[in-house]
DRENSEKE-884181 format. One line per 4 residues: number of its first residue (from 1); their letters; for each residue x, y, z of N, C-alpha, C, O. Coordinates in steps of 0.001 Angstrom, whole numbers. Example, Ala and Ser with C-alpha at 12.3 -4.5 7.8 and 13.67 -1.06 7.14 Angstrom:
! DRENSEKE-884181
1> as> 13190 -5690 7800 12300 -4500 7800 13200 -3300 7800 14236 -3319 8465 | 12850 -2250 7080 13670 -1060 7140 12900 30 7870 13409 1138 8039;
END
This chain:
! DRENSEKE-884181
1> mvgl> -47954 -7626 4328 -49181 -7062 3804 -50401 -7862 4269 -51452 -7291 4560 | -50253 -9180 4335 -51378 -10020 4763 -51738 -9726 6217 -52914 -9707 6580 | -50711 -9494 7053 -50963 -9184 8454 -51739 -7892 8622 -52676 -7822 9417 | -51349 -6871 7877 -52073 -5601 7950 -53497 -5728 7448 -54421 -5135 8006;
5> lsmf> -53664 -6501 6395 -54993 -6695 5831 -55907 -7381 6840 -57066 -6996 6999 | -55385 -8397 7520 -56222 -9084 8508 -56459 -8222 9743 -57504 -8335 10384 | -55489 -7351 10087 -55705 -6462 11224 -56841 -5488 10959 -57698 -5274 11816 | -56844 -4903 9778 -57871 -3906 9490 -59227 -4526 9193 -60252 -3858 9328;
9> skeg> -59251 -5792 8791 -60541 -6450 8580 -61010 -7175 9832 -62119 -7710 9869 | -60156 -7192 10869 -60463 -7802 12173 -60910 -9252 12008 -61963 -9647 12507 | -60105 -10034 11309 -60418 -11445 11109 -59823 -12281 12228 -58814 -11903 12824 | -60439 -13407 12510 -59914 -14353 13486 -59913 -13763 14893 -60872 -13129 15332;
13> wlvl> -58793 -13999 15581 -58659 -13541 16961 -58557 -12025 17072 -58686 -11489 18173 | -58333 -11326 15985 -58190 -9880 16043 -59506 -9174 16353 -59526 -7960 16555 | -60594 -9921 16391 -61875 -9354 16842 -61731 -8876 18286 -62423 -7954 18718 | -60824 -9515 19027 -60619 -9142 20425 -60079 -7724 20582 -60111 -7169 21680;
17> lwgi> -59584 -7136 19499 -59108 -5752 19569 -60214 -4784 19973 -59939 -3708 20503 | -61453 -5162 19724 -62562 -4288 20127 -62629 -4159 21647 -63206 -3202 22163 | -62040 -5118 22366 -62010 -5037 23825 -61180 -3878 24334 -61343 -3452 25477 | -60289 -3361 23496 -59466 -2218 23896 -60349 -1012 24208 -59966 -144 24992;
21> lllp> -61517 -960 23601 -62430 153 23865 -62914 159 25311 -63318 1202 25825 | -62874 -998 25970 -63351 -1076 27348 -62280 -704 28374 -62599 -518 29549 | -61015 -591 27955 -59945 -266 28890 -60151 1073 29604 -60024 1121 30827 | -60464 2162 28893 -60685 3420 29628 -61859 3336 30599 -61838 3980 31648;
25> vgfa> -62869 2562 30266 -64011 2408 31173 -63570 1698 32444 -63931 2114 33546 | -62793 629 32300 -62299 -108 33456 -61378 723 34322 -61461 675 35549 | -60495 1488 33689 -59596 2348 34455 -60362 3463 35157 -59998 3856 36265 | -61413 3975 34530 -62225 5007 35175 -62924 4444 36410 -63010 5116 37438;
29> iqai> -63421 3214 36309 -64050 2569 37471 -63022 2376 38582 -63326 2583 39757 | -61801 1978 38208 -60748 1812 39194 -60394 3146 39852 -60181 3197 41063 | -60329 4209 39082 -60001 5524 39634 -61082 5990 40608 -60774 6567 41651 | -62334 5742 40270 -63431 6126 41172 -63369 5306 42452 -63614 5833 43538;
33> allk> -63042 4020 42336 -62915 3181 43529 -61754 3643 44404 -61867 3641 45629 | -60642 4039 43790 -59513 4555 44566 -59884 5861 45258 -59442 6134 46374 | -60691 6651 44589 -61135 7918 45171 -62038 7673 46377 -61891 8327 47410 | -62958 6742 46246 -63910 6476 47330 -63270 5743 48498 -63619 5992 49652;
37> sqal> -62319 4825 48205 -61691 4059 49285 -60553 4823 49953 -60063 4407 51003 | -60136 5916 49368 -59039 6738 49873 -57749 5934 50013 -56961 6160 50932 | -57543 4992 49089 -56307 4205 49075 -55132 5053 48610 -53993 4819 49014 | -55403 6017 47780 -54405 6999 47344 -54870 8364 47826 -56054 8555 48106;
41> prwq> -53947 9314 47924 -54397 10681 48237 -55403 11175 47191 -55362 10769 46030 | -56280 12034 47616 -57372 12507 46763 -56867 13123 45458 -57444 12882 44398 | -55805 13910 45525 -55300 14581 44316 -54771 13567 43317 -54908 13764 42109 | -54157 12464 43807 -53657 11449 42883 -54814 10721 42197 -54760 10453 40996;
45> silf> -55846 10406 42952 -57001 9715 42373 -57708 10591 41346 -58150 10097 40308 | -57817 11877 41625 -58487 12788 40689 -57674 12933 39406 -58232 12916 38308 | -56342 13076 39545 -55496 13166 38349 -55561 11879 37537 -55556 11914 36306 | -55621 10744 38226 -55751 9456 37552 -57053 9397 36763 -57057 8973 35607;
49> ligv> -58136 9811 37363 -59434 9789 36688 -59454 10727 35481 -59925 10343 34411 | -58956 11934 35641 -58936 12878 34521 -58038 12360 33399 -58402 12428 32225 | -56865 11841 33764 -55944 11312 32760 -56524 10149 31993 -56355 10054 30777 | -57209 9261 32695 -57813 8097 32036 -58915 8520 31082 -59034 7981 29982;
53> llvg> -59714 9478 31499 -60796 9929 30618 -60254 10631 29379 -60840 10533 28301 | -59137 11339 29530 -58548 12006 28373 -57800 11038 27458 -57731 11260 26249 | -57241 9971 28021 -56522 8990 27203 -57496 8262 26267 -57092 7749 25224 | -58753 8221 26638 -59745 7531 25819 -60096 8235 24524 -60942 7745 23776;
57> tpdg> -59480 9358 24238 -59763 10055 22980 -59162 9294 21807 -58177 8577 21982 | -59725 9434 20635 -59224 8688 19475 -57796 9091 19098 -57307 10159 19466 | -57151 8196 18354 -55793 8489 17888 -55794 9700 16970 -56794 10011 16322 | -54676 10364 16930 -54549 11531 16080 -54817 12834 16803 -54665 13910 16227;
61> veii> -55217 12745 18067 -55487 13948 18845 -54405 14050 19925 -54697 13985 21119 | -53164 14210 19490 -52040 14222 20416 -52076 15410 21371 -51469 15364 22440 | -52770 16454 21000 -52862 17628 21863 -53616 17279 23152 -53449 17957 24166 | -54432 16242 23123 -55147 15792 24321 -54412 14623 24969 -54359 14536 26196;
65> nlpa> -53845 13725 24166 -53176 12553 24713 -51923 12896 25500 -51622 12229 26489 | -51187 13916 25088 -49972 14304 25808 -50281 14814 27214 -49659 14341 28165 | -51207 15748 27394 -51529 16155 28771 -52100 15007 29602 -51870 14941 30809 | -52838 14110 28965 -53373 12958 29694 -52236 12088 30222 -52281 11634 31365;
69> sill> -51227 11856 29401 -50080 11058 29840 -49315 11761 30948 -48836 11116 31881 | -49199 13068 30853 -48519 13829 31901 -49297 13747 33213 -48702 13592 34280 | -50616 13848 33138 -51440 13733 34349 -51289 12355 34984 -51192 12241 36206 | -51267 11308 34160 -51095 9963 34695 -49720 9806 35337 -49592 9168 36382;
73> avaf> -48703 10380 34725 -47360 10300 35305 -47297 11046 36631 -46710 10551 37594 | -47896 12232 36688 -47895 13003 37936 -48656 12255 39027 -48309 12354 40204 | -49687 11512 38647 -50464 10756 39629 -49718 9521 40120 -49821 9176 41297 | -48971 8850 39251 -48409 7554 39621 -46944 7565 40021 -46507 6657 40728;
77> vpyg> -46175 8544 39603 -44752 8554 39966 -44561 8666 41480 -43737 7927 42020 | -45265 9539 42196 -45088 9567 43655 -45473 8243 44323 -44849 7825 45299 | -46494 7597 43790 -46911 6302 44348 -45831 5252 44117 -45540 4455 45008 | -45236 5247 42928 -44152 4312 42636 -42941 4561 43511 -42320 3612 43989;
81> iqii> -42594 5820 43729 -41470 6145 44608 -41758 5677 46032 -40863 5188 46722 | -42996 5824 46468 -43386 5369 47807 -43253 3850 47919 -42787 3347 48941 | -43653 3124 46893 -43536 1672 46914 -42067 1258 46987 -41709 373 47763 | -41227 1888 46190 -39798 1556 46186 -39171 1892 47537 -38353 1125 48044;
85> anks> -39545 3029 48127 -38984 3419 49418 -39407 2443 50511 -38596 2076 51362 | -40655 2025 50494 -41131 1078 51508 -40469 -293 51340 -40180 -969 52327 | -40233 -697 50103 -39591 -1980 49857 -38143 -1956 50330 -37660 -2945 50882 | -37442 -842 50123 -36056 -766 50560 -35976 -703 52092 -35012 -1201 52673;
89> rsvt> -36953 -111 52741 -36963 -84 54203 -37184 -1473 54771 -36542 -1847 55753 | -38085 -2245 54170 -38370 -3580 54697 -37189 -4531 54473 -37013 -5482 55234 | -36387 -4286 53445 -35226 -5129 53188 -34139 -4860 54222 -33451 -5788 54646 | -33974 -3600 54635 -32916 -3266 55583 -33277 -3628 57008 -32387 -3745 57849;
93> l> -34552 -3810 57307 -34952 -4124 58686 -34668 -5520 59045 -34946 -5937 60169;
END
């Protein structure tokens, strides 16, 4: 009970929880940079940006958070598969 009380009153180091609000902003900046640098295909960068902006919605709005998570998965799963495939090729060479 004491832990929950201090979490909701944001005492001590738990003040740092307010930094979580900046995560969607940072990810949005990263998505825009990926879009401009063309490090990822354009469709992946756009899905990443849309997903990040939708993930920033408050808790309790699962109707928005679920599609946002799906968009992020669609954007990043092909990239992860590409990384794994390239790593396995370099090991066999």
